[in-house]
C-alpha positions as CSV (number, residue, x, y, z in Angstrom):
1,M,-16.4,-28.9,-14.2
2,T,-16.5,-30.5,-10.8
3,N,-19.4,-30.2,-8.4
4,K,-17.4,-27.9,-6.2
5,E,-16.9,-25.6,-9.1
6,I,-20.6,-25.7,-10.1
7,A,-21.6,-25.0,-6.5
8,A,-19.2,-22.0,-6.4
9,K,-21.0,-20.4,-9.4
10,F,-24.4,-20.8,-7.7
11,K,-23.0,-19.5,-4.4
12,L,-21.9,-16.4,-6.3
13,L,-25.3,-16.1,-7.9
14,A,-27.1,-16.3,-4.6
15,N,-24.7,-13.8,-3.0
16,L,-25.2,-11.2,-5.8
17,M,-28.9,-11.6,-5.8
18,E,-29.1,-11.1,-2.1
19,L,-26.7,-8.1,-2.4
20,H,-29.1,-6.5,-4.8
21,A,-32.1,-7.3,-2.6
22,E,-33.6,-9.8,-5.0
23,S,-36.5,-12.1,-3.9
24,S,-35.5,-14.0,-0.7
25,F,-37.3,-17.0,-2.1
26,K,-35.0,-17.1,-5.2
27,V,-31.9,-16.5,-3.1
28,R,-32.8,-19.4,-0.8
29,T,-33.4,-21.6,-3.8
30,Y,-29.8,-21.2,-5.0
31,Q,-28.4,-21.3,-1.4
32,N,-30.1,-24.7,-0.9
33,A,-28.8,-25.9,-4.3
34,V,-25.2,-25.0,-3.3
35,R,-25.4,-27.3,-0.2
36,T,-27.0,-30.1,-2.3
37,I,-24.4,-29.9,-5.1
38,E,-21.5,-29.7,-2.6
39,K,-22.6,-32.8,-0.7
40,F,-23.8,-34.9,-3.6
41,A,-21.7,-38.1,-4.1
42,R,-21.8,-38.2,-7.9
43,E,-20.4,-35.6,-10.3
44,F,-23.2,-33.7,-12.0
45,K,-21.2,-33.6,-15.3
46,D,-21.7,-37.4,-15.5
47,M,-25.5,-37.3,-15.1
48,E,-28.3,-37.0,-17.6
49,P,-30.4,-33.8,-17.3
50,A,-33.6,-35.6,-16.2
51,E,-31.6,-37.5,-13.5
52,M,-30.1,-34.3,-12.2
53,M,-33.4,-32.5,-12.1
54,D,-35.0,-35.3,-10.0
55,I,-32.5,-34.6,-7.2
56,P,-34.3,-32.9,-4.2
57,G,-33.2,-29.3,-4.0
58,I,-32.2,-29.1,-7.7
59,G,-35.3,-29.1,-9.8
60,T,-35.9,-27.6,-13.2
61,A,-34.6,-24.1,-12.6
62,V,-31.2,-25.1,-11.0
63,G,-30.9,-28.2,-13.2
64,G,-31.4,-26.1,-16.4
65,K,-28.8,-23.5,-15.4
66,T,-26.4,-26.4,-14.5
67,Q,-26.7,-27.8,-18.0
68,E,-26.2,-24.3,-19.4
69,L,-23.0,-24.0,-17.2
70,L,-21.7,-27.4,-18.3
71,A,-22.3,-26.7,-21.9
72,T,-21.1,-23.0,-22.2
73,G,-19.1,-22.3,-19.0
74,H,-21.5,-19.5,-18.2
75,I,-24.9,-18.9,-16.5
76,K,-26.6,-16.1,-18.4
77,V,-28.4,-14.7,-15.3
78,L,-25.2,-14.8,-13.3
79,D,-23.4,-12.8,-16.0
80,Q,-26.1,-10.2,-15.8
81,W,-25.8,-9.8,-12.1
82,I,-22.0,-9.5,-12.4
83,E,-22.4,-6.7,-15.0
84,K,-24.6,-4.8,-12.5
85,T,-21.9,-5.0,-9.7
86,P,-18.5,-3.3,-9.5
87,P,-15.8,-5.9,-9.9
88,G,-14.3,-5.0,-6.5
89,V,-17.7,-5.6,-4.8
90,V,-18.0,-9.0,-6.5
91,E,-14.5,-9.8,-5.1
92,M,-15.7,-8.9,-1.6
93,T,-18.1,-11.9,-1.8
94,Y,-15.1,-14.2,-1.6
95,I,-14.0,-12.8,1.7
96,K,-14.7,-15.2,4.6
97,G,-17.2,-13.8,7.1
98,L,-18.3,-11.0,4.8
99,G,-21.9,-11.8,3.7
100,P,-24.0,-10.0,1.2
101,K,-25.9,-7.9,3.7
102,K,-22.7,-6.5,5.2
103,I,-21.3,-5.9,1.8
104,A,-24.4,-4.0,0.8
105,V,-24.1,-1.7,3.8
106,I,-20.3,-1.1,3.2
107,W,-20.9,-0.5,-0.5
108,H,-23.9,1.8,-0.2
109,E,-23.2,3.7,3.1
110,L,-19.4,4.0,2.8
111,G,-19.1,4.1,-1.0
112,V,-16.4,1.4,-0.7
113,E,-16.1,-0.6,-4.0
114,N,-13.0,-2.8,-3.6
115,L,-10.9,-4.7,-1.1
116,G,-8.2,-2.1,-0.9
117,E,-10.7,0.6,0.0
118,L,-12.3,-1.7,2.5
119,L,-9.0,-2.6,4.2
120,Y,-8.2,1.1,4.4
121,A,-11.6,1.8,5.9
122,C,-10.9,-0.9,8.5
123,E,-7.6,0.7,9.4
124,E,-9.4,4.1,9.8
125,N,-12.1,2.4,12.0
126,R,-14.8,3.5,9.6
127,L,-16.7,0.2,9.8
128,M,-17.3,0.7,13.5
129,L,-19.4,3.8,12.5
130,L,-21.9,1.5,10.8
131,K,-24.8,-0.1,12.5
132,G,-24.2,-3.8,13.2
133,F,-20.4,-3.5,13.0
134,G,-18.2,-3.6,16.1
135,Q,-14.5,-3.8,16.8
136,K,-14.5,-7.6,16.5
137,T,-16.3,-7.6,13.2
138,Q,-14.0,-5.0,11.8
139,D,-10.9,-6.9,13.0
140,N,-12.2,-10.2,11.5
141,I,-12.9,-8.5,8.1
142,K,-9.5,-7.0,8.1
143,E,-7.8,-10.3,8.9
144,A,-9.8,-12.1,6.2
145,I,-8.9,-9.4,3.6
146,L,-5.2,-9.7,4.4
147,F,-5.4,-13.5,4.1
148,F,-7.1,-13.2,0.7
149,Q,-4.6,-10.7,-0.6
150,D,-1.7,-12.8,0.6
151,Q,-2.7,-15.3,-2.0
152,A,-2.3,-12.8,-4.9
153,G,0.9,-12.2,-6.8
154,Q,1.8,-8.7,-5.6
155,F,2.4,-7.4,-2.1
156,L,3.1,-4.1,-0.4
157,Y,6.7,-3.6,0.7
158,A,5.4,-3.5,4.3
159,Q,3.8,-6.9,3.9
160,V,6.9,-8.8,2.8
161,E,9.8,-6.9,4.4
162,T,9.7,-8.8,7.7
163,L,9.3,-12.1,6.0
164,A,12.2,-11.4,3.5
165,L,14.5,-10.4,6.3
166,G,13.5,-13.3,8.4
167,L,14.2,-15.8,5.6
168,D,17.5,-14.1,4.8
169,A,18.6,-14.4,8.5
170,A,17.6,-18.1,8.5
171,F,19.6,-18.6,5.3
172,Q,22.7,-17.0,6.8
173,E,22.4,-19.2,9.9
174,G,22.0,-22.3,7.8
175,L,24.8,-21.3,5.4
176,I,27.4,-21.9,8.1
177,Q,26.4,-25.6,8.2
178,V,26.2,-26.1,4.5
179,A,29.3,-24.3,3.2
180,I,31.0,-21.9,5.5
181,D,32.9,-20.1,2.7
182,A,29.9,-19.7,0.4
183,R,28.1,-16.4,-0.1
184,L,24.4,-15.6,-0.2
185,E,22.9,-12.1,-0.4
186,L,19.4,-10.7,-0.5
187,V,19.0,-8.6,-3.6
188,G,16.3,-7.2,-5.9
189,Q,13.0,-5.4,-5.2
190,V,13.2,-5.4,-1.4
191,R,16.7,-3.9,-1.5
192,R,15.5,-1.3,-4.0
193,Q,12.8,-0.4,-1.5
194,L,10.0,-0.6,-4.1
195,P,6.5,0.1,-2.8
196,V,5.1,-3.0,-4.5
197,I,7.0,-6.4,-4.5
198,D,6.3,-9.4,-6.7
199,K,9.3,-11.5,-6.1
200,L,12.1,-12.1,-3.5
201,E,15.6,-12.7,-4.8
202,W,19.0,-13.9,-3.5
203,V,22.3,-14.4,-5.2
204,T,24.5,-17.2,-4.0
205,T,27.7,-19.2,-4.8
206,L,25.9,-22.4,-3.6
207,N,25.1,-24.9,-6.2
208,E,21.7,-26.7,-6.6
209,I,22.6,-29.6,-4.2
210,E,23.9,-27.2,-1.6
211,V,20.8,-25.0,-1.9
212,R,18.6,-28.0,-1.3
213,S,20.7,-28.9,1.7
214,L,20.3,-25.4,2.9
215,F,16.6,-25.8,3.0
216,K,17.0,-28.9,5.2
217,Q,18.7,-26.9,7.9
218,P,16.7,-26.5,11.2
219,A,16.7,-22.7,11.1
220,I,14.8,-22.7,7.8
221,Q,12.7,-25.9,8.2
222,Q,11.3,-24.4,11.4
223,L,10.3,-21.1,10.0
224,Y,10.1,-21.3,6.2
225,P,9.9,-24.9,5.0
226,A,10.2,-25.1,1.2
227,T,7.3,-26.9,-0.4
228,E,8.9,-26.9,-3.9
229,I,12.2,-26.2,-5.5
230,K,12.9,-26.4,-9.3
231,I,15.6,-25.2,-11.7
232,V,15.0,-22.9,-14.6
233,P,17.5,-21.6,-17.3
234,S,19.4,-18.5,-16.5
235,D,21.3,-15.9,-18.5
236,N,23.8,-15.2,-15.7
237,Q,26.3,-18.0,-16.5
238,G,24.8,-19.9,-13.7
239,E,21.3,-21.2,-12.8
240,T,18.2,-19.9,-11.1
241,L,16.4,-21.9,-8.5
242,L,12.7,-21.2,-8.0
243,F,11.3,-22.2,-4.6
244,K,8.0,-21.9,-2.9
245,C,7.3,-21.5,0.8
246,D,3.8,-21.8,2.5
247,K,4.4,-18.6,4.4
248,L,5.7,-16.4,1.6
249,P,4.6,-15.0,-1.8
250,D,4.4,-17.2,-4.8
251,L,7.8,-16.5,-6.5
252,Y,11.3,-16.7,-4.9
253,L,14.5,-16.8,-6.9
254,I,17.9,-17.9,-5.9
255,H,20.5,-17.0,-8.5
256,S,23.4,-19.6,-8.3
257,V,26.6,-18.3,-9.8
258,A,30.3,-18.9,-9.8
259,V,32.4,-17.2,-7.1
260,D,34.0,-14.7,-9.5
261,R,30.5,-13.7,-10.9
262,F,28.9,-13.1,-7.5
263,E,29.6,-9.3,-7.1
264,K,28.5,-8.5,-10.6
265,Q,25.3,-10.6,-10.4
266,A,24.4,-9.0,-7.0
267,F,24.9,-5.5,-8.5
268,L,22.8,-6.2,-11.5
269,C,20.0,-7.7,-9.4
270,N,19.9,-4.5,-7.4
271,C,19.2,-2.3,-10.4
272,S,16.2,-1.6,-12.6
273,K,16.7,-2.9,-16.1
274,E,16.8,0.7,-17.4
275,F,19.6,1.6,-15.0
276,E,21.5,-1.7,-15.7
277,M,21.5,-1.2,-19.4
278,A,22.7,2.4,-19.2
279,F,25.4,1.6,-16.6
280,I,26.8,-1.3,-18.5
281,E,26.8,0.6,-21.8
282,K,28.7,3.5,-20.2
283,Y,31.2,1.5,-18.1
284,K,31.5,-2.1,-19.6
285,D,35.0,-1.4,-20.9
286,N,36.2,-0.1,-17.6
287,L,35.4,-3.1,-15.4
288,T,36.2,-6.7,-14.9
289,D,34.1,-9.2,-13.0
290,K,36.2,-8.5,-9.9
291,D,35.4,-4.8,-9.8
292,W,31.7,-4.9,-9.1
293,S,31.7,-4.7,-5.3
294,D,29.9,-1.6,-4.0
295,T,33.0,-0.9,-1.9
296,R,35.2,-0.7,-4.9
297,L,33.1,0.0,-8.0
298,F,32.2,3.7,-7.6
299,D,35.7,4.6,-6.4
300,K,37.3,3.0,-9.4
301,L,34.9,4.8,-11.8
302,E,35.5,8.1,-9.9
303,I,31.8,8.8,-9.5
304,G,29.7,9.4,-6.5
305,F,28.2,6.4,-4.7
306,I,24.7,5.6,-5.9
307,P,22.6,3.9,-3.1
308,I,20.8,0.7,-4.2
309,C,17.4,2.4,-3.7
310,Q,18.3,5.0,-6.3
311,R,19.5,2.7,-9.0
312,E,16.4,3.2,-11.1
313,S,16.8,5.9,-13.7
314,P,19.9,6.5,-15.8
315,V,19.7,10.2,-14.9
316,I,21.2,9.4,-11.5
317,I,24.4,8.2,-13.2
318,E,25.0,11.7,-14.6
319,K,24.4,13.3,-11.2
320,A,26.9,10.9,-9.6
321,K,29.5,11.8,-12.3
322,A,29.3,15.4,-11.0
323,G,30.3,14.4,-7.5
324,P,28.9,12.9,-4.3
325,L,25.1,12.7,-4.1
326,P,23.5,14.7,-1.3
327,P,22.7,12.5,1.7
328,S,19.0,11.4,1.7
329,L,17.0,11.9,4.8
330,T,16.8,9.2,7.5
331,L,14.1,8.3,10.0
332,S,16.0,10.3,12.7
333,D,15.5,13.4,10.6
334,I,11.8,13.4,11.2
335,K,11.1,15.8,14.0
336,G,7.3,15.9,14.1
337,V,4.2,13.9,13.3
338,I,2.1,15.7,10.7
339,H,-1.4,14.4,9.8
340,C,-2.8,12.3,12.6
341,H,-6.4,11.5,13.5
342,S,-7.9,11.1,17.0
343,R,-11.3,10.0,18.3
344,Y,-12.6,13.4,17.5
345,S,-13.1,11.8,14.0
346,D,-12.2,8.3,13.1
347,G,-8.9,7.7,15.0
348,G,-8.5,4.8,17.4
349,Q,-7.1,6.8,20.3
350,T,-7.9,10.0,22.1
351,L,-6.1,13.2,21.4
352,A,-4.2,13.0,24.6
353,E,-3.1,9.4,24.0
354,M,-1.9,10.3,20.5
355,A,0.1,13.3,21.8
356,I,1.7,11.4,24.7
357,A,2.7,8.6,22.4
358,A,4.3,11.0,19.9
359,K,6.2,12.7,22.7
360,E,7.4,9.3,24.1
361,K,8.5,8.3,20.6
362,G,10.9,11.3,20.7
363,F,9.0,13.7,18.4
364,E,8.9,17.4,19.1
365,Y,5.4,18.1,18.0
366,L,2.1,16.5,16.8
367,M,0.0,18.0,14.0
368,I,-3.5,16.7,14.8
369,S,-5.5,16.7,11.6
370,D,-8.9,15.1,12.1
371,H,-11.4,14.8,9.3
372,S,-13.6,17.8,8.3
373,Q,-17.3,18.1,8.4
374,S,-18.0,16.7,4.9
375,A,-16.5,13.4,5.9
376,G,-19.6,12.2,7.7
377,Y,-18.5,8.6,7.2
378,A,-15.4,9.4,9.4
379,G,-17.1,11.5,12.1
380,G,-15.9,14.7,10.6
381,L,-15.7,17.8,12.8
382,K,-18.6,20.3,12.9
383,P,-17.5,23.8,14.0
384,E,-18.6,23.3,17.6
385,R,-16.4,20.1,17.8
386,I,-13.5,22.1,16.5
387,I,-13.9,24.6,19.4
388,A,-13.9,21.8,21.9
389,Q,-10.8,20.2,20.3
390,H,-8.9,23.4,20.3
391,E,-9.7,24.0,24.0
392,E,-8.3,20.5,24.8
393,I,-5.2,21.2,22.7
394,E,-4.5,24.3,24.7
395,Q,-4.8,22.5,27.9
396,L,-2.6,19.6,26.8
397,N,0.0,22.0,25.5
398,Q,0.4,23.4,29.0
399,S,0.9,20.0,30.6
400,L,3.1,18.5,27.8
401,A,5.4,21.4,27.1
402,P,7.9,21.8,25.5
403,F,6.2,19.2,23.3
404,K,3.5,21.0,21.3
405,I,0.2,20.0,19.6
406,F,-0.6,22.1,16.6
407,K,-4.2,22.7,15.5
408,S,-4.7,21.2,12.1
409,I,-7.5,19.7,10.0
410,E,-7.7,17.5,7.0
411,S,-10.3,19.5,5.0
412,D,-12.2,17.8,2.3
413,I,-11.8,19.1,-1.2
414,L,-15.3,19.3,-2.6
415,R,-16.3,18.4,-6.1
416,H,-15.4,21.8,-7.6
417,G,-12.3,22.4,-5.5
418,D,-13.7,24.3,-2.5
419,L,-12.7,23.4,1.0
420,D,-15.6,22.4,3.3
421,Y,-15.3,25.2,5.9
422,T,-15.8,28.9,5.8
423,D,-12.8,31.2,5.9
424,D,-13.2,32.1,9.5
425,V,-13.2,28.4,10.5
426,L,-10.1,27.6,8.3
427,A,-8.3,30.6,9.8
428,S,-8.6,29.0,13.3
429,F,-6.2,26.3,12.4
430,D,-2.4,26.4,12.5
431,L,-2.2,24.3,9.4
432,V,-4.7,23.0,6.8
433,I,-4.3,19.7,4.8
434,A,-6.5,19.7,1.8
435,S,-7.5,16.2,0.6
436,V,-10.0,14.5,-1.7
437,H,-12.1,11.7,-0.2
438,S,-15.2,11.6,-2.4
439,V,-16.2,11.8,-6.1
440,L,-13.0,10.0,-7.1
441,K,-14.1,9.2,-10.7
442,M,-13.5,12.4,-12.7
443,E,-12.0,13.2,-16.1
444,Q,-8.4,14.4,-16.0
445,Q,-9.3,18.1,-16.7
446,D,-12.0,18.2,-14.0
447,A,-9.8,16.4,-11.5
448,T,-6.9,18.6,-12.2
449,N,-8.9,21.8,-12.0
450,R,-10.4,20.6,-8.7
451,L,-7.0,20.2,-7.1
452,V,-5.6,23.4,-8.5
453,K,-8.5,25.4,-7.0
454,A,-7.9,23.8,-3.6
455,I,-4.2,24.5,-3.9
456,E,-4.9,28.2,-4.7
457,N,-7.1,28.5,-1.5
458,K,-5.1,30.9,0.7
459,Y,-5.6,28.6,3.7
460,T,-4.2,25.4,2.1
461,H,-0.8,24.5,3.5
462,I,-0.5,20.9,2.4
463,L,-2.0,18.9,-0.5
464,G,-2.8,15.5,1.0
465,H,-2.5,12.2,-0.7
466,M,-2.7,13.9,-4.0
467,S,-3.6,11.1,-6.4
468,G,-6.0,9.3,-4.2
469,R,-4.5,5.9,-5.0
470,L,-4.5,2.8,-2.9
471,L,-1.7,0.5,-3.9
472,L,-2.8,-2.8,-5.4
473,S,-6.5,-1.9,-5.2
474,R,-7.3,1.6,-6.6
475,K,-5.6,3.7,-9.2
476,G,-5.3,7.3,-8.5
477,Y,-7.5,9.7,-10.4
478,P,-6.1,11.0,-13.6
479,L,-4.2,14.3,-13.2
480,D,-2.1,16.7,-15.2
481,M,0.9,16.4,-12.8
482,E,2.8,19.3,-14.4
483,K,-0.2,21.7,-13.7
484,I,-0.5,20.4,-10.2
485,L,3.2,20.9,-9.5
486,D,3.2,24.3,-11.0
487,A,0.2,25.3,-8.9
488,C,1.9,24.1,-5.7
489,A,5.1,25.9,-6.6
490,A,3.2,29.2,-7.3
491,N,1.2,29.0,-4.1
492,N,3.9,27.7,-1.8
493,V,1.8,24.6,-1.0
494,V,3.6,21.6,0.4
495,I,2.9,18.1,-1.2
496,E,2.3,15.3,1.2
497,L,4.2,12.1,0.8
498,N,1.5,10.0,2.6
499,A,3.5,7.3,4.4
500,N,0.7,4.8,4.8
501,P,2.1,1.8,3.0
502,R,-1.2,1.5,1.0
503,R,-0.9,5.0,-0.3
504,L,2.8,6.2,-0.5
505,D,1.3,9.1,-2.4
506,I,2.8,11.2,-4.1
507,D,4.4,8.5,-6.2
508,W,8.2,8.6,-5.8
509,T,8.7,9.0,-9.5
510,Y,7.3,12.6,-9.4
511,I,9.3,13.7,-6.4
512,E,12.4,14.7,-8.3
513,R,10.3,17.0,-10.6
514,A,8.7,18.6,-7.5
515,L,12.1,19.3,-6.0
516,E,13.2,20.9,-9.3
517,K,10.4,23.3,-8.8
518,D,11.5,24.0,-5.2
519,I,8.4,22.4,-3.7
520,L,8.5,21.2,-0.1
521,L,7.5,17.6,0.6
522,S,6.1,16.4,3.9
523,I,6.4,12.8,5.0
524,D,3.2,12.2,7.0
525,P,1.8,8.9,8.4
526,D,-1.9,9.7,8.1
527,A,-2.0,7.8,11.4
528,H,-5.4,6.7,12.7
529,S,-3.8,5.0,15.7
530,I,-0.6,5.2,17.8
531,R,0.8,2.3,15.8
532,G,0.1,4.2,12.6
533,M,2.8,6.7,13.5
534,D,5.4,4.1,12.8
535,D,4.3,4.2,9.1
536,I,6.6,7.3,8.8
537,R,9.3,4.8,8.1
538,Y,7.8,3.6,4.9
539,G,7.5,7.2,3.7
540,V,11.2,7.7,4.5
541,L,12.1,4.6,2.4
542,V,10.2,6.0,-0.6
543,A,11.8,9.5,-0.1
544,Q,15.2,7.9,-0.1
545,K,14.5,6.5,-3.6
546,A,13.9,10.1,-4.8
547,G,16.9,11.5,-3.0
548,L,14.8,13.8,-0.7
549,T,16.9,15.6,1.9
550,A,15.9,16.7,5.4
551,R,15.8,20.4,4.3
552,Q,13.3,19.5,1.6
553,N,10.9,17.8,4.0
554,L,8.4,19.8,6.2
555,S,8.1,17.1,8.9
556,S,11.9,17.4,9.4
557,F,11.5,21.0,10.6
558,S,12.2,21.4,14.3
559,L,9.5,22.8,16.6
560,K,11.0,26.2,16.3
561,E,11.2,26.0,12.5
562,M,7.7,24.8,12.3
563,E,6.4,27.7,14.4
564,Q,8.2,30.1,12.1
565,Y,6.9,28.3,9.0
566,I,3.3,28.7,10.3
567,L,3.9,32.3,11.2
568,N,5.4,33.2,7.8
569,F,2.5,31.5,6.1
570,K,-0.1,33.5,8.0
571,I,1.8,36.7,7.3
572,K,1.5,36.0,3.6
């Protein structure tokens, strides 16, 4: 164990002790030891115990724990502090610029216990509500978290899409110089529009020498210089090249195949393993290597075209055999912005700014849904603030017509399933989104009953981010999904497809079951800023995987249709 590694253990010990408000004298002892160990010329592992303890700033206490660490790989007291601290909070101590005092405030006052929750809190401007936290501090913390997460092995689709497409464009430009007749195509998880990506893949007819030459082309060297390229065995009658780039995730694959294998390999890389196995088993005797092009394959088999994003479950194959699949919705099908926050709660812009931006983006209406009164951490609206907001909405609707702002709220679902306003307050809204924001750790039965009761509330229009998950950082609470879906179907409650790329909740794998029960979905950005409205696109990509159509999506309703929907709901 090097001095740097030893110092890191004592730094963590000092941070956790300070986080838990341990004696400042003890904290300083270990902080001083960290600086001493880091700067010491000799390696501590090569020193005798007595020699080590004679070093100023080390002494008996630190020296003894160092010997314990070198002998066992552990420091008992450090392990004890780690056991007292949520793993996600321990992880926060590794974020540059985020010291123990700030972590303690974030943990205890916001209830945030991991990096995903903290990043989401930054995006919702919640840190700015805390004493000692300003815009700059929040931005710095957000930037540091993103940098830290970029070193991990998995990424949100939204994090890698631009990089993947940029590298693909650079490949195509360089390809002309290397082998003008060669082919190279982006395939895999990005093309399948998976919410979480752990690798980027291409298929090419270039050989290893040509791929290495490709990486030497100016278009790629300038933007994405490869730091390492190596060959691994492949089962595709070719070879797979692994390469690393400083600006991209850890694993990138280029599948190098013969020209006559290109179409088939590209097709197979664009499927889940489950889909691939079922498809090959069903059609292996009907196809040659030359038949696998998307432009020919489905016509030859006389089945409906299956988009790449839907090549996940074998069930879709049977649907395609019955005829053309219904066209999935597109971004242009979204007519209004449902679920947005303004400065009335924790949004970054005023109500007027959000409305004007939505109108300029071509939407017909905005459903402003600020946080409710239980969300004190987010500046939730007390009844008197609701009155003020509604008055402003009425004034803005006069000046922005025919564009319309609807009066909505994101009402907290309390522990036992009640919404956090009285009926007369809830009745003042055009639309109510019911969401869970607190008490996230519940047993499945309790969590399910909680949501079912909220769904059965006569004022609930939409169930917001139903599982409470944050991708790559927080699992959703355990739910009996069948009971939730049945409750939504029975009470005509819409299920939100929260388009924030860190949520994408409801998970796309449940959407088909919801549609079978005739439940409406609603692709909503949960935007806390004007820029957040653009997250609708990520919800659309997920909806396309599930085959959601415009008629099955509430936010695809025109203004007139939305007004009629609200009227009919109130009549009920």
